[in-house]
Steps between C-alpha positions, in 0.01 A plus 500: 500500500360206296439168672736215411380252238347200680451220253444219751123490444486594130396153388209483745385857418523436123307172539225681685490763226466224236216337695317831538537589135381152390203544723408835351547358147261218587240740644526719193436194275185428695395863474540494120203266473272781629676796345405704198729469190701813587559394861588144385766635265642717779516202731665281227770759461551534879524124538760485219708750704447289808626188320812692390555615853457147642758370257749771597435437874558127454829570322603730791406222750733263312780762510450552875493128569825459301654787704402328817644172376827673415515661838462857377205559726 
């Protein structure tokens, strides 16, 4: 039987995920300075996906905060 959906800590979990992803993005940018062209391109693409993920997580944080404010959580 599946566990019930517990959304009480979603904002905090999402914020932690954003911080972790931003940290990885920053580390990859530093690594690009020392990477060969092929690796640099791979890291650029990966960081672009990270930026997209961060934006989506921030939108979800806003949705969750609005749900809290409206008493849905």
